[in-house]
Backbone as ProteinMPNN parsed JSONL, in Angstrom:
{"seq_chain_A": "XXXXXXXXXXXXXXXXXXXXXXXXXXXXXXXXXXXXXXXXXXXXXXXXXXXXXXXXXXXXXXXX", "coords_chain_A": {"N_chain_A": [[-71.37, 5.039, -34.09], [-70.72, 1.693, -33.815], [-67.922, -0.628, -33.993], [-65.942, -3.416, -35.201], [-63.248, -3.287, -35.522], [-60.823, -3.176, -33.936], [-60.754, -5.737, -32.738], [-60.644, -7.465, -35.008], [-58.304, -6.486, -36.192], [-56.363, -7.225, -34.315], [-56.655, -10.005, -34.448], [-55.619, -10.475, -36.974], [-53.062, -9.742, -36.53], [-52.12, -7.198, -36.957], [-50.608, -4.008, -36.347], [-51.706, -0.762, -35.278], [-50.228, 1.107, -36.663], [-49.368, -0.374, -38.87], [-51.759, -0.839, -40.274], [-52.526, 1.793, -40.787], [-50.482, 2.688, -42.507], [-50.853, 0.952, -44.684], [-53.396, 1.78, -45.501], [-53.111, 4.427, -46.058], [-53.517, 6.461, -44.192], [-53.308, 8.176, -40.988], [-51.924, 6.825, -37.919], [-53.339, 7.82, -35.806], [-55.833, 8.24, -36.916], [-56.762, 5.609, -37.309], [-56.826, 4.839, -34.627], [-58.795, 6.635, -33.638], [-61.047, 5.76, -35.076], [-61.292, 3.108, -34.129], [-61.876, 3.673, -31.464], [-64.351, 4.727, -31.675], [-64.651, 7.454, -32.108], [-64.533, 8.699, -34.463], [-66.085, 8.503, -37.555], [-65.39, 6.734, -40.406], [-64.871, 7.704, -43.877], [-66.868, 6.516, -46.628], [-65.238, 5.353, -48.562], [-62.865, 4.797, -47.077], [-63.947, 3.048, -45.188], [-64.632, 0.904, -46.822], [-62.086, 0.153, -47.713], [-60.951, -0.625, -45.274], [-62.588, -2.845, -44.655], [-61.91, -4.54, -46.777], [-59.152, -4.937, -46.288], [-59.321, -6.274, -43.85], [-60.604, -8.511, -44.591], [-63.464, -8.794, -44.676], [-66.894, -7.681, -44.672], [-68.312, -4.387, -45.085], [-70.703, -4.194, -43.704], [-70.383, -6.177, -41.768], [-68.263, -5.171, -40.356], [-68.968, -2.675, -39.289], [-71.398, -1.489, -36.981], [-74.474, -0.123, -36.827], [-75.693, 2.179, -34.497], [-78.691, 1.91, -32.557]], "CA_chain_A": [[-71.4, 3.775, -34.776], [-69.792, 0.731, -33.228], [-67.193, -1.385, -35.007], [-65.154, -4.575, -34.771], [-61.919, -3.125, -36.12], [-59.745, -3.552, -33.012], [-60.76, -7.194, -32.594], [-60.143, -8.07, -36.244], [-56.905, -6.067, -36.366], [-55.541, -8.072, -33.445], [-56.699, -11.366, -34.98], [-54.728, -10.514, -38.132], [-51.717, -9.422, -36.087], [-51.724, -5.866, -37.413], [-50.534, -2.884, -35.421], [-52.399, 0.389, -35.845], [-49.313, 1.709, -37.627], [-49.388, -1.2, -40.079], [-53.005, -0.559, -40.985], [-52.49, 3.176, -41.25], [-49.599, 2.737, -43.671], [-51.516, 0.235, -45.777], [-54.591, 2.501, -45.93], [-52.785, 5.798, -46.405], [-54.013, 7.385, -43.169], [-52.431, 8.203, -39.821], [-52.246, 5.909, -36.827], [-54.362, 8.489, -35.001], [-57.124, 7.991, -37.57], [-57.153, 4.238, -36.962], [-57.157, 4.871, -33.205], [-60.076, 7.33, -33.47], [-62.105, 4.882, -35.588], [-61.437, 2.0, -33.168], [-62.48, 4.187, -30.228], [-65.665, 5.252, -32.042], [-64.631, 8.917, -32.035], [-64.519, 9.172, -35.845], [-66.665, 7.594, -38.534], [-64.612, 6.877, -41.644], [-65.58, 7.893, -45.141], [-67.271, 5.255, -47.246], [-64.052, 4.792, -49.207], [-61.993, 4.223, -46.055], [-64.653, 1.891, -44.612], [-64.504, -0.209, -47.772], [-60.693, -0.29, -47.679], [-60.786, -1.35, -44.009], [-63.248, -4.143, -44.796], [-61.101, -5.366, -47.691], [-57.921, -5.306, -45.59], [-59.646, -7.209, -42.775], [-61.288, -9.65, -45.22], [-64.844, -8.855, -44.219], [-67.741, -6.704, -45.356], [-68.579, -3.168, -44.311], [-71.812, -4.521, -42.806], [-69.865, -6.966, -40.653], [-67.261, -4.369, -39.66], [-69.595, -1.547, -38.584], [-72.734, -1.746, -36.446], [-75.169, 1.138, -36.638], [-76.397, 2.284, -33.22], [-80.139, 2.049, -32.706]], "C_chain_A": [[-70.332, 2.876, -34.162], [-69.066, -0.013, -34.355], [-66.385, -2.504, -34.359], [-63.701, -4.476, -35.232], [-60.805, -3.593, -35.194], [-59.631, -5.075, -32.911], [-60.173, -7.87, -33.841], [-58.684, -7.715, -36.489], [-55.983, -6.966, -35.557], [-55.518, -9.522, -33.943], [-55.75, -11.526, -36.17], [-53.289, -10.18, -37.762], [-51.198, -8.083, -36.573], [-51.561, -4.921, -36.234], [-51.315, -1.744, -36.07], [-51.534, 1.045, -36.919], [-49.308, 0.959, -38.954], [-50.614, -0.881, -40.928], [-52.992, 0.837, -41.573], [-51.641, 3.302, -42.511], [-50.262, 2.105, -44.879], [-52.681, 1.039, -46.364], [-54.325, 3.954, -46.297], [-53.368, 6.838, -45.462], [-53.023, 7.387, -42.008], [-52.85, 7.154, -38.801], [-53.353, 6.498, -35.968], [-55.756, 8.294, -35.6], [-57.635, 6.603, -37.223], [-57.582, 4.184, -35.498], [-58.527, 5.509, -32.982], [-61.236, 6.472, -33.969], [-62.357, 3.742, -34.601], [-62.152, 2.447, -31.903], [-63.808, 4.883, -30.462], [-65.768, 6.767, -31.869], [-64.67, 9.522, -33.432], [-65.128, 8.097, -36.728], [-65.947, 7.796, -39.855], [-65.501, 7.19, -42.842], [-65.971, 6.517, -45.681], [-66.071, 4.572, -47.896], [-63.126, 4.126, -48.188], [-62.644, 3.0, -45.409], [-64.517, 0.677, -45.528], [-63.078, -0.742, -47.808], [-60.405, -1.082, -46.402], [-61.374, -2.754, -44.117], [-62.432, -5.069, -45.692], [-59.835, -5.848, -47.003], [-58.177, -6.376, -44.532], [-60.494, -8.388, -43.258], [-62.691, -9.871, -44.671], [-65.653, -7.869, -45.039], [-67.911, -5.48, -44.464], [-69.693, -3.433, -43.296], [-71.357, -5.308, -41.576], [-68.916, -6.147, -39.775], [-67.886, -3.281, -38.794], [-71.021, -1.898, -38.184], [-73.366, -0.399, -36.147], [-75.905, 1.129, -35.306], [-77.887, 2.463, -33.467], [-80.595, 3.407, -32.247]], "O_chain_A": [[-69.177, 3.275, -34.018], [-69.516, -0.034, -35.501], [-66.177, -2.531, -33.146], [-63.008, -5.489, -35.319], [-59.923, -4.335, -35.625], [-58.534, -5.627, -32.991], [-59.309, -8.74, -33.734], [-57.909, -8.556, -36.945], [-54.948, -7.415, -36.051], [-54.486, -10.189, -33.87], [-55.149, -12.585, -36.352], [-52.389, -10.319, -38.59], [-49.99, -7.849, -36.603], [-52.284, -5.02, -35.243], [-51.557, -1.762, -37.277], [-52.038, 1.484, -37.953], [-49.252, 1.565, -40.024], [-50.516, -0.682, -42.139], [-53.398, 1.044, -42.717], [-52.046, 3.954, -43.474], [-50.233, 2.665, -45.974], [-52.928, 0.991, -47.569], [-55.217, 4.64, -46.796], [-53.678, 7.957, -45.872], [-52.017, 6.679, -42.045], [-53.979, 6.662, -38.818], [-54.206, 5.771, -35.46], [-56.741, 8.196, -34.869], [-58.806, 6.436, -36.882], [-58.586, 3.554, -35.167], [-59.335, 4.98, -32.219], [-62.3, 6.458, -33.35], [-63.506, 3.445, -34.276], [-62.942, 1.695, -31.333], [-64.336, 5.548, -29.57], [-66.827, 7.295, -31.53], [-64.823, 10.735, -33.573], [-64.743, 6.93, -36.664], [-65.899, 8.913, -40.371], [-66.712, 6.97, -42.819], [-65.458, 5.491, -45.235], [-65.909, 3.356, -47.79], [-62.656, 3.011, -48.415], [-61.959, 2.02, -45.114], [-64.31, -0.442, -45.06], [-62.871, -1.95, -47.921], [-59.7, -2.091, -46.44], [-60.741, -3.732, -43.721], [-62.283, -6.254, -45.391], [-59.473, -7.019, -47.111], [-57.358, -7.273, -44.336], [-61.029, -9.157, -42.46], [-63.054, -10.973, -44.26], [-65.144, -7.289, -45.998], [-67.683, -5.533, -43.255], [-69.634, -2.953, -42.163], [-71.885, -5.124, -40.479], [-68.79, -6.412, -38.579], [-67.4, -2.994, -37.7], [-71.759, -2.521, -38.948], [-72.866, 0.37, -35.326], [-76.651, 0.195, -35.008], [-78.3, 3.081, -34.449], [-81.788, 3.708, -32.298]]}, "name": "protein", "num_of_chains": 1, "seq": "XXXXXXXXXXXXXXXXXXXXXXXXXXXXXXXXXXXXXXXXXXXXXXXXXXXXXXXXXXXXXXXX"}
């Protein structure tokens, strides 16, 4: 599953560490999600969308 997390994170001026702390996960988790190596739980996806002021649908793109 593709995502726009890195782009939005940079637009908001967040570091991976900042997001990880805010979301209660590790920096490695944020890195793995950004690099499409890990799909977050629904709860984490919703928290990411809220933090980045977008929707889950806008944040994640399902591969065809």
